[in-house]
PyMOL commands that place a pseudoatom at each C-alpha (Angstrom):
pseudoatom trace, name=CA, resn=UNK, resi=1, chain=A, elem=C, hetatm=0, pos=[0.467, 0.115, -0.312]
pseudoatom trace, name=CA, resn=UNK, resi=2, chain=A, elem=C, hetatm=0, pos=[0.786, 3.530, -0.746]
pseudoatom trace, name=CA, resn=UNK, resi=3, chain=A, elem=C, hetatm=0, pos=[0.939, 6.530, 0.405]
pseudoatom trace, name=CA, resn=UNK, resi=4, chain=A, elem=C, hetatm=0, pos=[-0.414, 9.133, -1.518]
pseudoatom trace, name=CA, resn=UNK, resi=5, chain=A, elem=C, hetatm=0, pos=[-0.898, 12.957, -0.814]
pseudoatom trace, name=CA, resn=UNK, resi=6, chain=A, elem=C, hetatm=0, pos=[-3.308, 14.676, -2.846]
pseudoatom trace, name=CA, resn=UNK, resi=7, chain=A, elem=C, hetatm=0, pos=[-3.465, 18.119, -3.192]
pseudoatom trace, name=CA, resn=UNK, resi=8, chain=A, elem=C, hetatm=0, pos=[-6.744, 19.556, -5.088]
pseudoatom trace, name=CA, resn=UNK, resi=9, chain=A, elem=C, hetatm=0, pos=[-9.532, 22.679, -4.578]
pseudoatom trace, name=CA, resn=UNK, resi=10, chain=A, elem=C, hetatm=0, pos=[-11.959, 20.722, -6.320]
pseudoatom trace, name=CA, resn=UNK, resi=11, chain=A, elem=C, hetatm=0, pos=[-14.377, 19.272, -3.754]
pseudoatom trace, name=CA, resn=UNK, resi=12, chain=A, elem=C, hetatm=0, pos=[-16.221, 16.712, -6.305]
pseudoatom trace, name=CA, resn=UNK, resi=13, chain=A, elem=C, hetatm=0, pos=[-13.447, 15.402, -8.274]
pseudoatom trace, name=CA, resn=UNK, resi=14, chain=A, elem=C, hetatm=0, pos=[-10.464, 15.727, -4.521]
pseudoatom trace, name=CA, resn=UNK, resi=15, chain=A, elem=C, hetatm=0, pos=[-13.868, 13.438, -3.214]
pseudoatom trace, name=CA, resn=UNK, resi=16, chain=A, elem=C, hetatm=0, pos=[-14.091, 11.384, -5.717]
pseudoatom trace, name=CA, resn=UNK, resi=17, chain=A, elem=C, hetatm=0, pos=[-10.484, 10.756, -6.349]
pseudoatom trace, name=CA, resn=UNK, resi=18, chain=A, elem=C, hetatm=0, pos=[-9.686, 10.112, -2.579]
pseudoatom trace, name=CA, resn=UNK, resi=19, chain=A, elem=C, hetatm=0, pos=[-12.485, 7.224, -2.929]
pseudoatom trace, name=CA, resn=UNK, resi=20, chain=A, elem=C, hetatm=0, pos=[-10.965, 5.603, -5.966]
pseudoatom trace, name=CA, resn=UNK, resi=21, chain=A, elem=C, hetatm=0, pos=[-7.390, 5.631, -5.405]
pseudoatom trace, name=CA, resn=UNK, resi=22, chain=A, elem=C, hetatm=0, pos=[-7.922, 4.031, -1.539]
pseudoatom trace, name=CA, resn=UNK, resi=23, chain=A, elem=C, hetatm=0, pos=[-10.676, 1.116, -3.161]
pseudoatom trace, name=CA, resn=UNK, resi=24, chain=A, elem=C, hetatm=0, pos=[-7.352, 0.687, -5.029]
pseudoatom trace, name=CA, resn=UNK, resi=25, chain=A, elem=C, hetatm=0, pos=[-5.276, -0.350, -2.092]
pseudoatom trace, name=CA, resn=UNK, resi=26, chain=A, elem=C, hetatm=0, pos=[-3.696, 3.111, -1.111]
pseudoatom trace, name=CA, resn=UNK, resi=27, chain=A, elem=C, hetatm=0, pos=[-3.757, 5.346, 1.591]
pseudoatom trace, name=CA, resn=UNK, resi=28, chain=A, elem=C, hetatm=0, pos=[-4.760, 9.150, 0.774]
pseudoatom trace, name=CA, resn=UNK, resi=29, chain=A, elem=C, hetatm=0, pos=[-3.986, 12.731, 2.645]
pseudoatom trace, name=CA, resn=UNK, resi=30, chain=A, elem=C, hetatm=0, pos=[-6.359, 14.480, 0.368]
pseudoatom trace, name=CA, resn=UNK, resi=31, chain=A, elem=C, hetatm=0, pos=[-5.213, 18.450, 1.332]
pseudoatom trace, name=CA, resn=UNK, resi=32, chain=A, elem=C, hetatm=0, pos=[-6.806, 21.470, -0.475]
pseudoatom trace, name=CA, resn=UNK, resi=33, chain=A, elem=C, hetatm=0, pos=[-4.671, 24.351, -0.337]
pseudoatom trace, name=CA, resn=UNK, resi=34, chain=A, elem=C, hetatm=0, pos=[-0.167, 24.625, -1.079]
pseudoatom trace, name=CA, resn=UNK, resi=35, chain=A, elem=C, hetatm=0, pos=[0.395, 25.601, 2.874]
pseudoatom trace, name=CA, resn=UNK, resi=36, chain=A, elem=C, hetatm=0, pos=[-1.000, 22.502, 4.028]
pseudoatom trace, name=CA, resn=UNK, resi=37, chain=A, elem=C, hetatm=0, pos=[0.661, 20.659, 1.666]
pseudoatom trace, name=CA, resn=UNK, resi=38, chain=A, elem=C, hetatm=0, pos=[3.933, 21.535, 2.346]
pseudoatom trace, name=CA, resn=UNK, resi=39, chain=A, elem=C, hetatm=0, pos=[3.138, 21.250, 6.481]
pseudoatom trace, name=CA, resn=UNK, resi=40, chain=A, elem=C, hetatm=0, pos=[2.661, 18.089, 5.477]
pseudoatom trace, name=CA, resn=UNK, resi=41, chain=A, elem=C, hetatm=0, pos=[5.717, 17.119, 3.070]
pseudoatom trace, name=CA, resn=UNK, resi=42, chain=A, elem=C, hetatm=0, pos=[8.277, 18.392, 5.742]
pseudoatom trace, name=CA, resn=UNK, resi=43, chain=A, elem=C, hetatm=0, pos=[6.347, 15.442, 8.582]
pseudoatom trace, name=CA, resn=UNK, resi=44, chain=A, elem=C, hetatm=0, pos=[6.004, 12.948, 6.410]
pseudoatom trace, name=CA, resn=UNK, resi=45, chain=A, elem=C, hetatm=0, pos=[7.210, 10.881, 3.897]
pseudoatom trace, name=CA, resn=UNK, resi=46, chain=A, elem=C, hetatm=0, pos=[5.227, 10.167, 0.670]
pseudoatom trace, name=CA, resn=UNK, resi=47, chain=A, elem=C, hetatm=0, pos=[5.263, 7.594, -2.155]
pseudoatom trace, name=CA, resn=UNK, resi=48, chain=A, elem=C, hetatm=0, pos=[3.520, 9.592, -4.593]
pseudoatom trace, name=CA, resn=UNK, resi=49, chain=A, elem=C, hetatm=0, pos=[2.597, 13.365, -4.663]
pseudoatom trace, name=CA, resn=UNK, resi=50, chain=A, elem=C, hetatm=0, pos=[-1.252, 14.430, -7.452]
pseudoatom trace, name=CA, resn=UNK, resi=51, chain=A, elem=C, hetatm=0, pos=[-0.568, 17.772, -7.659]
pseudoatom trace, name=CA, resn=UNK, resi=52, chain=A, elem=C, hetatm=0, pos=[-3.700, 20.136, -9.351]
pseudoatom trace, name=CA, resn=UNK, resi=53, chain=A, elem=C, hetatm=0, pos=[-2.391, 23.145, -10.333]
pseudoatom trace, name=CA, resn=UNK, resi=54, chain=A, elem=C, hetatm=0, pos=[-5.140, 26.015, -9.753]
pseudoatom trace, name=CA, resn=UNK, resi=55, chain=A, elem=C, hetatm=0, pos=[-4.313, 26.363, -5.764]
pseudoatom trace, name=CA, resn=UNK, resi=56, chain=A, elem=C, hetatm=0, pos=[-6.253, 28.510, -4.233]
pseudoatom trace, name=CA, resn=UNK, resi=57, chain=A, elem=C, hetatm=0, pos=[-3.307, 29.845, -2.123]
pseudoatom trace, name=CA, resn=UNK, resi=58, chain=A, elem=C, hetatm=0, pos=[-0.616, 29.286, -4.892]
pseudoatom trace, name=CA, resn=UNK, resi=59, chain=A, elem=C, hetatm=0, pos=[0.097, 27.198, -7.979]
pseudoatom trace, name=CA, resn=UNK, resi=60, chain=A, elem=C, hetatm=0, pos=[0.561, 23.642, -7.941]
pseudoatom trace, name=CA, resn=UNK, resi=61, chain=A, elem=C, hetatm=0, pos=[4.046, 25.051, -10.099]
pseudoatom trace, name=CA, resn=UNK, resi=62, chain=A, elem=C, hetatm=0, pos=[5.114, 27.089, -7.682]
pseudoatom trace, name=CA, resn=UNK, resi=63, chain=A, elem=C, hetatm=0, pos=[4.815, 23.867, -4.807]
pseudoatom trace, name=CA, resn=UNK, resi=64, chain=A, elem=C, hetatm=0, pos=[6.966, 21.765, -7.116]
pseudoatom trace, name=CA, resn=UNK, resi=65, chain=A, elem=C, hetatm=0, pos=[9.238, 24.160, -7.448]
pseudoatom trace, name=CA, resn=UNK, resi=66, chain=A, elem=C, hetatm=0, pos=[9.117, 24.653, -3.757]
pseudoatom trace, name=CA, resn=UNK, resi=67, chain=A, elem=C, hetatm=0, pos=[9.527, 20.719, -3.098]
pseudoatom trace, name=CA, resn=UNK, resi=68, chain=A, elem=C, hetatm=0, pos=[12.032, 20.252, -5.340]
pseudoatom trace, name=CA, resn=UNK, resi=69, chain=A, elem=C, hetatm=0, pos=[14.479, 23.546, -3.577]
pseudoatom trace, name=CA, resn=UNK, resi=70, chain=A, elem=C, hetatm=0, pos=[14.020, 21.094, -0.812]
pseudoatom trace, name=CA, resn=UNK, resi=71, chain=A, elem=C, hetatm=0, pos=[16.029, 18.237, -2.107]
pseudoatom trace, name=CA, resn=UNK, resi=72, chain=A, elem=C, hetatm=0, pos=[13.070, 16.461, -2.082]
pseudoatom trace, name=CA, resn=UNK, resi=73, chain=A, elem=C, hetatm=0, pos=[12.780, 13.508, -5.561]
pseudoatom trace, name=CA, resn=UNK, resi=74, chain=A, elem=C, hetatm=0, pos=[8.687, 11.978, -4.837]
pseudoatom trace, name=CA, resn=UNK, resi=75, chain=A, elem=C, hetatm=0, pos=[7.573, 11.574, -7.386]
pseudoatom trace, name=CA, resn=UNK, resi=76, chain=A, elem=C, hetatm=0, pos=[5.015, 14.265, -9.378]
pseudoatom trace, name=CA, resn=UNK, resi=77, chain=A, elem=C, hetatm=0, pos=[1.614, 13.964, -11.244]
pseudoatom trace, name=CA, resn=UNK, resi=78, chain=A, elem=C, hetatm=0, pos=[0.480, 17.369, -12.352]
pseudoatom trace, name=CA, resn=UNK, resi=79, chain=A, elem=C, hetatm=0, pos=[-3.323, 17.456, -12.417]
pseudoatom trace, name=CA, resn=UNK, resi=80, chain=A, elem=C, hetatm=0, pos=[-4.608, 20.927, -14.710]
pseudoatom trace, name=CA, resn=UNK, resi=81, chain=A, elem=C, hetatm=0, pos=[-7.068, 21.880, -17.526]
pseudoatom trace, name=CA, resn=UNK, resi=82, chain=A, elem=C, hetatm=0, pos=[-4.004, 23.360, -19.010]
pseudoatom trace, name=CA, resn=UNK, resi=83, chain=A, elem=C, hetatm=0, pos=[-3.239, 20.624, -21.506]
pseudoatom trace, name=CA, resn=UNK, resi=84, chain=A, elem=C, hetatm=0, pos=[-1.582, 22.153, -24.433]
pseudoatom trace, name=CA, resn=UNK, resi=85, chain=A, elem=C, hetatm=0, pos=[2.480, 21.036, -25.566]
pseudoatom trace, name=CA, resn=UNK, resi=86, chain=A, elem=C, hetatm=0, pos=[3.667, 24.377, -23.983]
pseudoatom trace, name=CA, resn=UNK, resi=87, chain=A, elem=C, hetatm=0, pos=[2.323, 23.594, -20.281]
pseudoatom trace, name=CA, resn=UNK, resi=88, chain=A, elem=C, hetatm=0, pos=[2.835, 20.087, -20.050]
pseudoatom trace, name=CA, resn=UNK, resi=89, chain=A, elem=C, hetatm=0, pos=[6.458, 21.077, -20.784]
pseudoatom trace, name=CA, resn=UNK, resi=90, chain=A, elem=C, hetatm=0, pos=[6.514, 24.026, -18.486]
pseudoatom trace, name=CA, resn=UNK, resi=91, chain=A, elem=C, hetatm=0, pos=[5.529, 21.183, -15.885]
pseudoatom trace, name=CA, resn=UNK, resi=92, chain=A, elem=C, hetatm=0, pos=[8.048, 18.687, -16.551]
pseudoatom trace, name=CA, resn=UNK, resi=93, chain=A, elem=C, hetatm=0, pos=[10.868, 21.332, -16.917]
pseudoatom trace, name=CA, resn=UNK, resi=94, chain=A, elem=C, hetatm=0, pos=[9.497, 22.619, -13.297]
pseudoatom trace, name=CA, resn=UNK, resi=95, chain=A, elem=C, hetatm=0, pos=[9.906, 18.912, -11.767]
pseudoatom trace, name=CA, resn=UNK, resi=96, chain=A, elem=C, hetatm=0, pos=[6.980, 16.778, -12.604]
pseudoatom trace, name=CA, resn=UNK, resi=97, chain=A, elem=C, hetatm=0, pos=[7.339, 13.761, -13.231]
pseudoatom trace, name=CA, resn=UNK, resi=98, chain=A, elem=C, hetatm=0, pos=[3.790, 12.610, -15.065]
pseudoatom trace, name=CA, resn=UNK, resi=99, chain=A, elem=C, hetatm=0, pos=[1.525, 15.489, -16.273]
pseudoatom trace, name=CA, resn=UNK, resi=100, chain=A, elem=C, hetatm=0, pos=[-2.437, 14.875, -16.873]
pseudoatom trace, name=CA, resn=UNK, resi=101, chain=A, elem=C, hetatm=0, pos=[-5.125, 16.794, -18.575]
pseudoatom trace, name=CA, resn=UNK, resi=102, chain=A, elem=C, hetatm=0, pos=[-8.505, 17.073, -16.916]
pseudoatom trace, name=CA, resn=UNK, resi=103, chain=A, elem=C, hetatm=0, pos=[-10.698, 15.746, -17.436]
pseudoatom trace, name=CA, resn=UNK, resi=104, chain=A, elem=C, hetatm=0, pos=[-9.479, 12.252, -17.511]
pseudoatom trace, name=CA, resn=UNK, resi=105, chain=A, elem=C, hetatm=0, pos=[-10.621, 8.647, -16.918]
pseudoatom trace, name=CA, resn=UNK, resi=106, chain=A, elem=C, hetatm=0, pos=[-9.902, 7.357, -13.841]
pseudoatom trace, name=CA, resn=UNK, resi=107, chain=A, elem=C, hetatm=0, pos=[-8.956, 3.562, -15.583]
pseudoatom trace, name=CA, resn=UNK, resi=108, chain=A, elem=C, hetatm=0, pos=[-5.417, 6.486, -17.439]
pseudoatom trace, name=CA, resn=UNK, resi=109, chain=A, elem=C, hetatm=0, pos=[-5.259, 8.131, -13.722]
pseudoatom trace, name=CA, resn=UNK, resi=110, chain=A, elem=C, hetatm=0, pos=[-4.475, 4.698, -11.685]
pseudoatom trace, name=CA, resn=UNK, resi=111, chain=A, elem=C, hetatm=0, pos=[-2.240, 2.984, -14.521]
pseudoatom trace, name=CA, resn=UNK, resi=112, chain=A, elem=C, hetatm=0, pos=[0.270, 6.183, -14.579]
pseudoatom trace, name=CA, resn=UNK, resi=113, chain=A, elem=C, hetatm=0, pos=[0.312, 5.698, -10.883]
pseudoatom trace, name=CA, resn=UNK, resi=114, chain=A, elem=C, hetatm=0, pos=[1.116, 2.508, -10.976]
pseudoatom trace, name=CA, resn=UNK, resi=115, chain=A, elem=C, hetatm=0, pos=[3.462, 3.548, -13.568]
pseudoatom trace, name=CA, resn=UNK, resi=116, chain=A, elem=C, hetatm=0, pos=[4.936, 6.221, -11.396]
pseudoatom trace, name=CA, resn=UNK, resi=117, chain=A, elem=C, hetatm=0, pos=[5.256, 3.627, -8.126]
pseudoatom trace, name=CA, resn=UNK, resi=118, chain=A, elem=C, hetatm=0, pos=[6.486, 1.020, -9.919]
pseudoatom trace, name=CA, resn=UNK, resi=119, chain=A, elem=C, hetatm=0, pos=[9.536, 3.430, -11.607]
pseudoatom trace, name=CA, resn=UNK, resi=120, chain=A, elem=C, hetatm=0, pos=[10.595, 4.541, -8.481]
pseudoatom trace, name=CA, resn=UNK, resi=121, chain=A, elem=C, hetatm=0, pos=[10.082, 1.960, -5.938]
pseudoatom trace, name=CA, resn=UNK, resi=122, chain=A, elem=C, hetatm=0, pos=[13.454, 0.336, -4.090]
pseudoatom trace, name=CA, resn=UNK, resi=123, chain=A, elem=C, hetatm=0, pos=[12.443, -2.193, -6.518]
pseudoatom trace, name=CA, resn=UNK, resi=124, chain=A, elem=C, hetatm=0, pos=[12.746, -1.117, -9.334]
pseudoatom trace, name=CA, resn=UNK, resi=125, chain=A, elem=C, hetatm=0, pos=[15.248, -2.581, -11.615]
pseudoatom trace, name=CA, resn=UNK, resi=126, chain=A, elem=C, hetatm=0, pos=[17.874, -1.259, -14.228]
pseudoatom trace, name=CA, resn=UNK, resi=127, chain=A, elem=C, hetatm=0, pos=[16.669, -4.040, -16.495]
pseudoatom trace, name=CA, resn=UNK, resi=128, chain=A, elem=C, hetatm=0, pos=[13.251, -3.954, -17.804]
pseudoatom trace, name=CA, resn=UNK, resi=129, chain=A, elem=C, hetatm=0, pos=[12.062, -7.428, -19.446]
pseudoatom trace, name=CA, resn=UNK, resi=130, chain=A, elem=C, hetatm=0, pos=[8.893, -7.159, -21.438]
pseudoatom trace, name=CA, resn=UNK, resi=131, chain=A, elem=C, hetatm=0, pos=[8.197, -10.258, -23.654]
pseudoatom trace, name=CA, resn=UNK, resi=132, chain=A, elem=C, hetatm=0, pos=[10.944, -11.052, -26.186]
pseudoatom trace, name=CA, resn=UNK, resi=133, chain=A, elem=C, hetatm=0, pos=[11.925, -7.203, -25.448]
pseudoatom trace, name=CA, resn=UNK, resi=134, chain=A, elem=C, hetatm=0, pos=[14.870, -6.631, -23.027]
pseudoatom trace, name=CA, resn=UNK, resi=135, chain=A, elem=C, hetatm=0, pos=[15.942, -2.963, -21.646]
pseudoatom trace, name=CA, resn=UNK, resi=136, chain=A, elem=C, hetatm=0, pos=[19.090, -2.323, -19.924]
pseudoatom trace, name=CA, resn=UNK, resi=137, chain=A, elem=C, hetatm=0, pos=[17.911, 1.433, -18.702]
pseudoatom trace, name=CA, resn=UNK, resi=138, chain=A, elem=C, hetatm=0, pos=[21.181, 2.296, -17.188]
pseudoatom trace, name=CA, resn=UNK, resi=139, chain=A, elem=C, hetatm=0, pos=[22.998, 1.517, -20.685]
pseudoatom trace, name=CA, resn=UNK, resi=140, chain=A, elem=C, hetatm=0, pos=[20.210, 2.963, -22.086]
pseudoatom trace, name=CA, resn=UNK, resi=141, chain=A, elem=C, hetatm=0, pos=[20.280, -0.581, -24.412]
pseudoatom trace, name=CA, resn=UNK, resi=142, chain=A, elem=C, hetatm=0, pos=[17.902, -2.376, -26.039]
pseudoatom trace, name=CA, resn=UNK, resi=143, chain=A, elem=C, hetatm=0, pos=[17.559, -6.196, -27.166]
pseudoatom trace, name=CA, resn=UNK, resi=144, chain=A, elem=C, hetatm=0, pos=[15.417, -8.651, -28.862]
pseudoatom trace, name=CA, resn=UNK, resi=145, chain=A, elem=C, hetatm=0, pos=[15.830, -11.995, -28.236]
pseudoatom trace, name=CA, resn=UNK, resi=146, chain=A, elem=C, hetatm=0, pos=[19.310, -11.208, -27.043]
pseudoatom trace, name=CA, resn=UNK, resi=147, chain=A, elem=C, hetatm=0, pos=[20.150, -9.936, -29.268]
pseudoatom trace, name=CA, resn=UNK, resi=148, chain=A, elem=C, hetatm=0, pos=[21.342, -6.410, -29.767]
pseudoatom trace, name=CA, resn=UNK, resi=149, chain=A, elem=C, hetatm=0, pos=[18.732, -3.385, -31.839]
pseudoatom trace, name=CA, resn=UNK, resi=150, chain=A, elem=C, hetatm=0, pos=[20.779, -0.184, -32.993]
pseudoatom trace, name=CA, resn=UNK, resi=151, chain=A, elem=C, hetatm=0, pos=[18.229, 2.760, -31.748]
pseudoatom trace, name=CA, resn=UNK, resi=152, chain=A, elem=C, hetatm=0, pos=[18.870, 6.425, -32.609]
pseudoatom trace, name=CA, resn=UNK, resi=153, chain=A, elem=C, hetatm=0, pos=[17.837, 8.594, -28.826]
pseudoatom trace, name=CA, resn=UNK, resi=154, chain=A, elem=C, hetatm=0, pos=[14.545, 9.512, -30.033]
pseudoatom trace, name=CA, resn=UNK, resi=155, chain=A, elem=C, hetatm=0, pos=[13.819, 5.598, -30.539]
pseudoatom trace, name=CA, resn=UNK, resi=156, chain=A, elem=C, hetatm=0, pos=[15.193, 4.600, -27.607]
pseudoatom trace, name=CA, resn=UNK, resi=157, chain=A, elem=C, hetatm=0, pos=[13.274, 7.561, -25.193]
pseudoatom trace, name=CA, resn=UNK, resi=158, chain=A, elem=C, hetatm=0, pos=[9.724, 7.059, -27.262]
pseudoatom trace, name=CA, resn=UNK, resi=159, chain=A, elem=C, hetatm=0, pos=[10.610, 2.874, -25.908]
pseudoatom trace, name=CA, resn=UNK, resi=160, chain=A, elem=C, hetatm=0, pos=[10.720, 3.732, -23.079]
pseudoatom trace, name=CA, resn=UNK, resi=161, chain=A, elem=C, hetatm=0, pos=[8.495, 5.886, -22.667]
pseudoatom trace, name=CA, resn=UNK, resi=162, chain=A, elem=C, hetatm=0, pos=[6.048, 3.267, -24.469]
pseudoatom trace, name=CA, resn=UNK, resi=163, chain=A, elem=C, hetatm=0, pos=[7.712, 0.250, -21.883]
pseudoatom trace, name=CA, resn=UNK, resi=164, chain=A, elem=C, hetatm=0, pos=[7.201, 2.513, -18.474]
pseudoatom trace, name=CA, resn=UNK, resi=165, chain=A, elem=C, hetatm=0, pos=[3.663, 0.954, -18.507]
pseudoatom trace, name=CA, resn=UNK, resi=166, chain=A, elem=C, hetatm=0, pos=[3.376, -2.325, -20.863]
pseudoatom trace, name=CA, resn=UNK, resi=167, chain=A, elem=C, hetatm=0, pos=[-0.408, -2.840, -21.843]
pseudoatom trace, name=CA, resn=UNK, resi=168, chain=A, elem=C, hetatm=0, pos=[-1.068, 1.547, -21.856]
pseudoatom trace, name=CA, resn=UNK, resi=169, chain=A, elem=C, hetatm=0, pos=[-2.090, 3.714, -24.894]
pseudoatom trace, name=CA, resn=UNK, resi=170, chain=A, elem=C, hetatm=0, pos=[0.271, 7.044, -24.658]
pseudoatom trace, name=CA, resn=UNK, resi=171, chain=A, elem=C, hetatm=0, pos=[-1.183, 9.359, -26.881]
pseudoatom trace, name=CA, resn=UNK, resi=172, chain=A, elem=C, hetatm=0, pos=[1.008, 11.531, -30.133]
pseudoatom trace, name=CA, resn=UNK, resi=173, chain=A, elem=C, hetatm=0, pos=[1.011, 14.415, -27.405]
pseudoatom trace, name=CA, resn=UNK, resi=174, chain=A, elem=C, hetatm=0, pos=[2.351, 12.398, -24.567]
pseudoatom trace, name=CA, resn=UNK, resi=175, chain=A, elem=C, hetatm=0, pos=[5.105, 10.983, -27.168]
pseudoatom trace, name=CA, resn=UNK, resi=176, chain=A, elem=C, hetatm=0, pos=[6.001, 14.675, -28.217]
pseudoatom trace, name=CA, resn=UNK, resi=177, chain=A, elem=C, hetatm=0, pos=[5.910, 15.687, -24.354]
pseudoatom trace, name=CA, resn=UNK, resi=178, chain=A, elem=C, hetatm=0, pos=[8.487, 13.545, -23.419]
pseudoatom trace, name=CA, resn=UNK, resi=179, chain=A, elem=C, hetatm=0, pos=[10.940, 14.632, -25.605]
pseudoatom trace, name=CA, resn=UNK, resi=180, chain=A, elem=C, hetatm=0, pos=[13.046, 17.773, -24.126]
pseudoatom trace, name=CA, resn=UNK, resi=181, chain=A, elem=C, hetatm=0, pos=[11.930, 20.962, -25.437]
pseudoatom trace, name=CA, resn=UNK, resi=182, chain=A, elem=C, hetatm=0, pos=[15.378, 21.581, -27.261]
pseudoatom trace, name=CA, resn=UNK, resi=183, chain=A, elem=C, hetatm=0, pos=[13.622, 18.159, -29.820]
pseudoatom trace, name=CA, resn=UNK, resi=184, chain=A, elem=C, hetatm=0, pos=[10.366, 18.432, -29.628]
pseudoatom trace, name=CA, resn=UNK, resi=185, chain=A, elem=C, hetatm=0, pos=[8.693, 16.584, -32.708]
pseudoatom trace, name=CA, resn=UNK, resi=186, chain=A, elem=C, hetatm=0, pos=[5.523, 17.152, -34.533]
pseudoatom trace, name=CA, resn=UNK, resi=187, chain=A, elem=C, hetatm=0, pos=[3.028, 14.125, -34.830]
pseudoatom trace, name=CA, resn=UNK, resi=188, chain=A, elem=C, hetatm=0, pos=[4.611, 13.231, -38.654]
pseudoatom trace, name=CA, resn=UNK, resi=189, chain=A, elem=C, hetatm=0, pos=[8.074, 13.300, -36.426]
pseudoatom trace, name=CA, resn=UNK, resi=190, chain=A, elem=C, hetatm=0, pos=[6.580, 10.975, -33.923]
pseudoatom trace, name=CA, resn=UNK, resi=191, chain=A, elem=C, hetatm=0, pos=[5.070, 8.203, -36.508]
pseudoatom trace, name=CA, resn=UNK, resi=192, chain=A, elem=C, hetatm=0, pos=[8.175, 7.976, -38.034]
pseudoatom trace, name=CA, resn=UNK, resi=193, chain=A, elem=C, hetatm=0, pos=[10.237, 7.201, -34.985]
pseudoatom trace, name=CA, resn=UNK, resi=194, chain=A, elem=C, hetatm=0, pos=[7.716, 4.885, -33.957]
pseudoatom trace, name=CA, resn=UNK, resi=195, chain=A, elem=C, hetatm=0, pos=[7.506, 3.539, -37.702]
pseudoatom trace, name=CA, resn=UNK, resi=196, chain=A, elem=C, hetatm=0, pos=[11.688, 2.719, -37.434]
pseudoatom trace, name=CA, resn=UNK, resi=197, chain=A, elem=C, hetatm=0, pos=[11.380, 0.926, -33.803]
pseudoatom trace, name=CA, resn=UNK, resi=198, chain=A, elem=C, hetatm=0, pos=[8.325, -1.830, -35.438]
pseudoatom trace, name=CA, resn=UNK, resi=199, chain=A, elem=C, hetatm=0, pos=[11.193, -1.920, -38.669]
pseudoatom trace, name=CA, resn=UNK, resi=200, chain=A, elem=C, hetatm=0, pos=[13.778, -2.929, -35.894]
pseudoatom trace, name=CA, resn=UNK, resi=201, chain=A, elem=C, hetatm=0, pos=[11.951, -4.614, -32.912]
pseudoatom trace, name=CA, resn=UNK, resi=202, chain=A, elem=C, hetatm=0, pos=[9.374, -6.610, -34.899]
pseudoatom trace, name=CA, resn=UNK, resi=203, chain=A, elem=C, hetatm=0, pos=[5.816, -4.929, -35.961]
pseudoatom trace, name=CA, resn=UNK, resi=204, chain=A, elem=C, hetatm=0, pos=[4.272, -6.862, -32.830]
pseudoatom trace, name=CA, resn=UNK, resi=205, chain=A, elem=C, hetatm=0, pos=[5.299, -5.188, -29.965]
pseudoatom trace, name=CA, resn=UNK, resi=206, chain=A, elem=C, hetatm=0, pos=[4.148, -1.851, -31.156]
pseudoatom trace, name=CA, resn=UNK, resi=207, chain=A, elem=C, hetatm=0, pos=[0.351, -1.014, -31.643]
pseudoatom trace, name=CA, resn=UNK, resi=208, chain=A, elem=C, hetatm=0, pos=[-0.974, 1.507, -32.959]
pseudoatom trace, name=CA, resn=UNK, resi=209, chain=A, elem=C, hetatm=0, pos=[-4.452, 2.388, -31.163]
pseudoatom trace, name=CA, resn=UNK, resi=210, chain=A, elem=C, hetatm=0, pos=[-6.543, 4.376, -34.030]
pseudoatom trace, name=CA, resn=UNK, resi=211, chain=A, elem=C, hetatm=0, pos=[-6.994, 8.005, -34.137]
pseudoatom trace, name=CA, resn=UNK, resi=212, chain=A, elem=C, hetatm=0, pos=[-5.133, 7.535, -31.023]
pseudoatom trace, name=CA, resn=UNK, resi=213, chain=A, elem=C, hetatm=0, pos=[-1.794, 6.651, -30.317]
pseudoatom trace, name=CA, resn=UNK, resi=214, chain=A, elem=C, hetatm=0, pos=[0.260, 3.979, -29.406]
pseudoatom trace, name=CA, resn=UNK, resi=215, chain=A, elem=C, hetatm=0, pos=[1.201, 0.971, -27.397]
pseudoatom trace, name=CA, resn=UNK, resi=216, chain=A, elem=C, hetatm=0, pos=[3.773, -1.296, -26.362]
pseudoatom trace, name=CA, resn=UNK, resi=217, chain=A, elem=C, hetatm=0, pos=[1.976, -5.613, -25.809]
pseudoatom trace, name=CA, resn=UNK, resi=218, chain=A, elem=C, hetatm=0, pos=[2.082, -6.180, -22.544]
pseudoatom trace, name=CA, resn=UNK, resi=219, chain=A, elem=C, hetatm=0, pos=[2.848, -10.287, -23.090]
pseudoatom trace, name=CA, resn=UNK, resi=220, chain=A, elem=C, hetatm=0, pos=[0.914, -12.627, -20.041]
pseudoatom trace, name=CA, resn=UNK, resi=221, chain=A, elem=C, hetatm=0, pos=[4.493, -12.383, -17.892]
pseudoatom trace, name=CA, resn=UNK, resi=222, chain=A, elem=C, hetatm=0, pos=[6.241, -9.001, -17.318]
pseudoatom trace, name=CA, resn=UNK, resi=223, chain=A, elem=C, hetatm=0, pos=[9.612, -9.244, -15.396]
pseudoatom trace, name=CA, resn=UNK, resi=224, chain=A, elem=C, hetatm=0, pos=[11.823, -6.638, -14.312]
pseudoatom trace, name=CA, resn=UNK, resi=225, chain=A, elem=C, hetatm=0, pos=[15.142, -8.280, -13.085]
pseudoatom trace, name=CA, resn=UNK, resi=226, chain=A, elem=C, hetatm=0, pos=[18.419, -7.389, -11.984]
pseudoatom trace, name=CA, resn=UNK, resi=227, chain=A, elem=C, hetatm=0, pos=[21.579, -7.572, -14.445]
pseudoatom trace, name=CA, resn=UNK, resi=228, chain=A, elem=C, hetatm=0, pos=[23.782, -10.811, -13.969]
pseudoatom trace, name=CA, resn=UNK, resi=229, chain=A, elem=C, hetatm=0, pos=[27.049, -10.262, -12.666]
for i in range(1, 229): cmd.bond("trace and resi %d" % i, "trace and resi %d" % (i + 1))
show_as sticks, trace
zoom trace
């Protein structure tokens, strides 16, 4: 069970999120102001912070900047109605680990929560095994059926974004937001990179969800393992 801090001033949404996350097995502390959040963050550790940008006393970005200035690496997911590419880049550059635009599907929120907790937990491995695909994250090395596959930097970044939560569909906008500001992609460029990835990895690993985006297919058994000594 993870301890999650929810900072959201909207009463109906806050109630709904607290209920859903609790049913999912998490311990949720729900606060409605940045001032209260600062106090709790100084007093106890959290596995994840779900942070609304539009708070009544200061913006969520201000709270995020303060949190990072304290040296805290707690993963933060921003929740906001401001969902342009520019806003997402601003939030990610400020230190957010993920960014979810409102309105959102509860299923997507829970999937992203699982991915962030898995990515930042002490059990996270530097080697991800997804069916025949093996990603050595520390070395940016990719293998399929034990054979090295040479990817460009952008191809690797796209693959890693998809591999962080196999089975979850990433929209083109989410893939574009995973790039650095100096290497921002448009939809056509994303499609080209995914096409090249398929040629290198095999067409069966990455599927297109028409009108939405792409998904890395999750096999029945997906494992993470430590690299061999």
